[in-house]
ZADO-1210 file (C-alpha; in nm, 4 decimals, padded with zeros to 6 digits):
<atoms>
<atom x="-02.0702" y="02.4802" z="-00.4480" code="UNK" pos="1"/>
<atom x="-02.1005" y="02.3447" z="-00.8099" code="UNK" pos="2"/>
<atom x="-02.1245" y="01.9638" z="-00.8259" code="UNK" pos="3"/>
<atom x="-01.8981" y="01.8397" z="-01.0769" code="UNK" pos="4"/>
<atom x="-01.7832" y="01.4787" z="-01.1766" code="UNK" pos="5"/>
<atom x="-01.4633" y="01.3250" z="-01.2551" code="UNK" pos="6"/>
<atom x="-01.3557" y="01.0006" z="-01.4343" code="UNK" pos="7"/>
<atom x="-01.2725" y="00.7974" z="-01.1308" code="UNK" pos="8"/>
<atom x="-01.6062" y="00.8061" z="-00.9356" code="UNK" pos="9"/>
<atom x="-01.9650" y="00.8595" z="-01.0082" code="UNK" pos="10"/>
<atom x="-02.0014" y="01.0780" z="-00.7039" code="UNK" pos="11"/>
<atom x="-02.0226" y="01.4676" z="-00.7122" code="UNK" pos="12"/>
<atom x="-01.6903" y="01.6192" z="-00.5636" code="UNK" pos="13"/>
<atom x="-01.8838" y="01.7490" z="-00.2879" code="UNK" pos="14"/>
<atom x="-02.0841" y="01.4385" z="-00.2170" code="UNK" pos="15"/>
<atom x="-02.0364" y="01.3408" z="00.2185" code="UNK" pos="16"/>
<atom x="-01.9345" y="01.0058" z="00.1359" code="UNK" pos="17"/>
<atom x="-01.6372" y="01.1242" z="-00.0803" code="UNK" pos="18"/>
<atom x="-01.3176" y="01.1555" z="00.1101" code="UNK" pos="19"/>
<atom x="-01.1093" y="01.4460" z="00.2415" code="UNK" pos="20"/>
<atom x="-00.8160" y="01.5280" z="-00.0024" code="UNK" pos="21"/>
<atom x="-00.5024" y="01.4714" z="00.1179" code="UNK" pos="22"/>
<atom x="-00.2017" y="01.6505" z="00.1656" code="UNK" pos="23"/>
<atom x="-00.0461" y="01.5162" z="-00.1542" code="UNK" pos="24"/>
<atom x="-00.3555" y="01.5982" z="-00.3472" code="UNK" pos="25"/>
<atom x="-00.5177" y="01.2376" z="-00.3933" code="UNK" pos="26"/>
<atom x="-00.8399" y="01.1942" z="-00.2644" code="UNK" pos="27"/>
<atom x="-00.8890" y="00.9640" z="00.0264" code="UNK" pos="28"/>
<atom x="-01.2273" y="00.7725" z="-00.1194" code="UNK" pos="29"/>
<atom x="-01.1165" y="00.4205" z="-00.0871" code="UNK" pos="30"/>
<atom x="-01.0886" y="00.4190" z="00.2740" code="UNK" pos="31"/>
<atom x="-01.4555" y="00.4787" z="00.3097" code="UNK" pos="32"/>
<atom x="-01.5843" y="00.1447" z="00.2157" code="UNK" pos="33"/>
<atom x="-01.8668" y="00.0637" z="00.4335" code="UNK" pos="34"/>
<atom x="-01.9199" y="-00.2648" z="00.5837" code="UNK" pos="35"/>
<atom x="-02.1877" y="-00.4882" z="00.4844" code="UNK" pos="36"/>
<atom x="-02.4972" y="-00.5699" z="00.7221" code="UNK" pos="37"/>
<atom x="-02.3465" y="-00.9296" z="00.7733" code="UNK" pos="38"/>
<atom x="-02.0015" y="-00.8187" z="00.8530" code="UNK" pos="39"/>
<atom x="-02.1005" y="-00.5508" z="01.0818" code="UNK" pos="40"/>
<atom x="-02.3050" y="-00.7970" z="01.3018" code="UNK" pos="41"/>
<atom x="-02.0025" y="-01.0041" z="01.2907" code="UNK" pos="42"/>
<atom x="-01.7360" y="-00.7614" z="01.3192" code="UNK" pos="43"/>
<atom x="-01.5169" y="-00.9525" z="01.0712" code="UNK" pos="44"/>
<atom x="-01.4801" y="-00.6183" z="00.8832" code="UNK" pos="45"/>
<atom x="-01.2616" y="-00.4588" z="01.1278" code="UNK" pos="46"/>
<atom x="-00.9841" y="-00.7242" z="01.0533" code="UNK" pos="47"/>
<atom x="-00.9809" y="-00.6320" z="00.6711" code="UNK" pos="48"/>
<atom x="-01.0199" y="-00.2835" z="00.7070" code="UNK" pos="49"/>
<atom x="-00.6712" y="-00.1270" z="00.6537" code="UNK" pos="50"/>
<atom x="-00.6631" y="00.1686" z="00.9222" code="UNK" pos="51"/>
<atom x="-01.0048" y="00.0520" z="01.0192" code="UNK" pos="52"/>
<atom x="-01.0577" y="-00.0090" z="01.3848" code="UNK" pos="53"/>
<atom x="-00.8122" y="-00.2260" z="01.5644" code="UNK" pos="54"/>
<atom x="-01.0481" y="-00.2967" z="01.8306" code="UNK" pos="55"/>
<atom x="-01.0848" y="-00.1890" z="02.1828" code="UNK" pos="56"/>
<atom x="-00.8119" y="00.0379" z="02.3525" code="UNK" pos="57"/>
<atom x="-00.6078" y="-00.1773" z="02.5978" code="UNK" pos="58"/>
<atom x="-00.6741" y="-00.1203" z="02.9620" code="UNK" pos="59"/>
<atom x="-00.4060" y="-00.1610" z="03.2374" code="UNK" pos="60"/>
<atom x="-00.5033" y="-00.5056" z="03.3036" code="UNK" pos="61"/>
<atom x="-00.3558" y="-00.5710" z="02.9601" code="UNK" pos="62"/>
<atom x="-00.0388" y="-00.4061" z="02.9974" code="UNK" pos="63"/>
<atom x="-00.0196" y="-00.5668" z="03.3437" code="UNK" pos="64"/>
<atom x="-00.0662" y="-00.8847" z="03.1810" code="UNK" pos="65"/>
<atom x="00.1969" y="-00.8203" z="02.8763" code="UNK" pos="66"/>
<atom x="00.4586" y="-00.7217" z="03.1432" code="UNK" pos="67"/>
<atom x="00.4172" y="-01.0005" z="03.3617" code="UNK" pos="68"/>
<atom x="00.4264" y="-01.2734" z="03.0685" code="UNK" pos="69"/>
<atom x="00.7391" y="-01.0978" z="02.9135" code="UNK" pos="70"/>
<atom x="00.9162" y="-01.0926" z="03.2854" code="UNK" pos="71"/>
<atom x="00.8417" y="-01.4458" z="03.3273" code="UNK" pos="72"/>
<atom x="00.9535" y="-01.5317" z="02.9705" code="UNK" pos="73"/>
<atom x="01.2929" y="-01.3336" z="03.0744" code="UNK" pos="74"/>
<atom x="01.3214" y="-01.5466" z="03.4009" code="UNK" pos="75"/>
<atom x="01.2708" y="-01.9046" z="03.2125" code="UNK" pos="76"/>
<atom x="01.5471" y="-01.8107" z="02.9280" code="UNK" pos="77"/>
<atom x="01.7784" y="-01.6506" z="03.2081" code="UNK" pos="78"/>
<atom x="01.7554" y="-01.9724" z="03.4005" code="UNK" pos="79"/>
<atom x="01.7401" y="-02.1976" z="03.1084" code="UNK" pos="80"/>
<atom x="02.0841" y="-02.0612" z="02.9577" code="UNK" pos="81"/>
<atom x="02.2452" y="-02.0561" z="03.3271" code="UNK" pos="82"/>
<atom x="02.1603" y="-02.4461" z="03.3784" code="UNK" pos="83"/>
<atom x="02.3694" y="-02.5183" z="03.1086" code="UNK" pos="84"/>
<atom x="02.6674" y="-02.4170" z="03.3356" code="UNK" pos="85"/>
<atom x="02.8177" y="-02.6189" z="03.6035" code="UNK" pos="86"/>
<atom x="02.6652" y="-02.6104" z="03.9461" code="UNK" pos="87"/>
<atom x="02.9238" y="-02.3462" z="04.1207" code="UNK" pos="88"/>
<atom x="02.8643" y="-02.0964" z="03.8153" code="UNK" pos="89"/>
<atom x="02.4761" y="-02.1419" z="03.8138" code="UNK" pos="90"/>
<atom x="02.4045" y="-01.8518" z="04.0595" code="UNK" pos="91"/>
<atom x="02.6586" y="-01.6027" z="03.9472" code="UNK" pos="92"/>
<atom x="02.5719" y="-01.6583" z="03.5829" code="UNK" pos="93"/>
<atom x="02.2186" y="-01.6460" z="03.6435" code="UNK" pos="94"/>
<atom x="02.2749" y="-01.3198" z="03.7763" code="UNK" pos="95"/>
<atom x="02.4503" y="-01.2224" z="03.5201" code="UNK" pos="96"/>
<atom x="02.2029" y="-01.3044" z="03.2420" code="UNK" pos="97"/>
<atom x="01.9221" y="-01.1213" z="03.4648" code="UNK" pos="98"/>
<atom x="02.1066" y="-00.8411" z="03.4618" code="UNK" pos="99"/>
<atom x="02.1543" y="-00.8134" z="03.0775" code="UNK" pos="100"/>
<atom x="01.7659" y="-00.8959" z="03.0558" code="UNK" pos="101"/>
<atom x="01.7026" y="-00.5979" z="03.2903" code="UNK" pos="102"/>
<atom x="01.9446" y="-00.3749" z="03.0486" code="UNK" pos="103"/>
<atom x="01.7550" y="-00.5021" z="02.7374" code="UNK" pos="104"/>
<atom x="01.4141" y="-00.3971" z="02.9326" code="UNK" pos="105"/>
<atom x="01.5667" y="-00.0369" z="03.0110" code="UNK" pos="106"/>
<atom x="01.6113" y="-00.0175" z="02.6101" code="UNK" pos="107"/>
<atom x="01.2303" y="-00.1568" z="02.5623" code="UNK" pos="108"/>
<atom x="01.1128" y="00.1103" z="02.8146" code="UNK" pos="109"/>
<atom x="01.3145" y="00.3897" z="02.6496" code="UNK" pos="110"/>
<atom x="01.2282" y="00.3118" z="02.3019" code="UNK" pos="111"/>
<atom x="00.8329" y="00.2721" z="02.3852" code="UNK" pos="112"/>
<atom x="00.8911" y="00.5893" z="02.5839" code="UNK" pos="113"/>
<atom x="00.6938" y="00.4645" z="02.9014" code="UNK" pos="114"/>
<atom x="00.6635" y="00.7175" z="03.2001" code="UNK" pos="115"/>
<atom x="00.7962" y="00.6212" z="03.5072" code="UNK" pos="116"/>
<atom x="00.5321" y="00.6124" z="03.7547" code="UNK" pos="117"/>
<atom x="00.2019" y="00.4914" z="03.5463" code="UNK" pos="118"/>
<atom x="-00.1030" y="00.3230" z="03.7209" code="UNK" pos="119"/>
<atom x="-00.0241" y="00.0174" z="03.5570" code="UNK" pos="120"/>
<atom x="00.3167" y="-00.2173" z="03.5256" code="UNK" pos="121"/>
<atom x="00.5813" y="-00.0854" z="03.2902" code="UNK" pos="122"/>
<atom x="00.9368" y="-00.1776" z="03.1626" code="UNK" pos="123"/>
<atom x="01.0671" y="00.0174" z="03.4589" code="UNK" pos="124"/>
<atom x="00.8810" y="-00.1963" z="03.7009" code="UNK" pos="125"/>
<atom x="01.0159" y="-00.4907" z="03.5055" code="UNK" pos="126"/>
<atom x="01.3855" y="-00.3721" z="03.5542" code="UNK" pos="127"/>
<atom x="01.3419" y="-00.2944" z="03.9018" code="UNK" pos="128"/>
<atom x="01.2333" y="-00.6681" z="03.9551" code="UNK" pos="129"/>
<atom x="01.4962" y="-00.8098" z="03.7100" code="UNK" pos="130"/>
<atom x="01.7487" y="-00.6216" z="03.9136" code="UNK" pos="131"/>
<atom x="01.6054" y="-00.7331" z="04.2338" code="UNK" pos="132"/>
<atom x="01.6113" y="-01.1124" z="04.1364" code="UNK" pos="133"/>
<atom x="01.9692" y="-01.0584" z="04.0209" code="UNK" pos="134"/>
<atom x="02.0733" y="-00.8963" z="04.3448" code="UNK" pos="135"/>
<atom x="01.9102" y="-01.2134" z="04.5132" code="UNK" pos="136"/>
<atom x="02.0874" y="-01.4590" z="04.3091" code="UNK" pos="137"/>
<atom x="02.4230" y="-01.2949" z="04.3565" code="UNK" pos="138"/>
<atom x="02.3861" y="-01.3331" z="04.7375" code="UNK" pos="139"/>
<atom x="02.3981" y="-01.7208" z="04.6783" code="UNK" pos="140"/>
<atom x="02.7714" y="-01.7042" z="04.4727" code="UNK" pos="141"/>
<atom x="03.0499" y="-01.8139" z="04.6396" code="UNK" pos="142"/>
<atom x="03.3191" y="-01.6658" z="04.4591" code="UNK" pos="143"/>
<atom x="03.6102" y="-01.8976" z="04.5622" code="UNK" pos="144"/>
<atom x="03.4396" y="-02.1798" z="04.4430" code="UNK" pos="145"/>
<atom x="03.3388" y="-01.9978" z="04.1140" code="UNK" pos="146"/>
<atom x="03.6963" y="-01.9179" z="04.0592" code="UNK" pos="147"/>
<atom x="03.8116" y="-02.2277" z="04.1262" code="UNK" pos="148"/>
<atom x="03.5678" y="-02.3734" z="03.9104" code="UNK" pos="149"/>
<atom x="03.6723" y="-02.1139" z="03.6124" code="UNK" pos="150"/>
<atom x="04.0294" y="-02.2314" z="03.6642" code="UNK" pos="151"/>
<atom x="03.9453" y="-02.6103" z="03.6159" code="UNK" pos="152"/>
<atom x="03.7439" y="-02.4988" z="03.2880" code="UNK" pos="153"/>
<atom x="04.0564" y="-02.3245" z="03.1682" code="UNK" pos="154"/>
<atom x="04.2906" y="-02.5985" z="03.2658" code="UNK" pos="155"/>
<atom x="04.0801" y="-02.8593" z="03.0762" code="UNK" pos="156"/>
<atom x="04.0855" y="-02.6522" z="02.7676" code="UNK" pos="157"/>
<atom x="04.4604" y="-02.6182" z="02.7520" code="UNK" pos="158"/>
</atoms>
């Protein structure tokens, strides 16, 4: 193979550090920037290189931590929104908000294409937990008291 030079690079075309041609015909030489010895020791170059290593692959503990954190956040938000209602409506509104949060988690699981059975927690485990808590909150609902409270609120607005 004949080593030729182009105007943009002082390395021959067959140089091992030269990037491979891409599908659009451009060569990929700019992505092969090597870190300096100081940067390599500190690991700071990983943050600056586009498309470079992003760090270690997340393990099951990381997935579990993320799902538990988002589930706790959903519970707190649903409870905070339900606490703005009168006492008689607290349980049914909380159950409804949790049901809506479970629906949002279903959408998240479908978009992320997470498997139903996995060795770590997934969106589907979050959905099951939120629906269970919603069902338990529904057990504490007194329909007659809630209906009376809704009638009182409607009469006040008229």
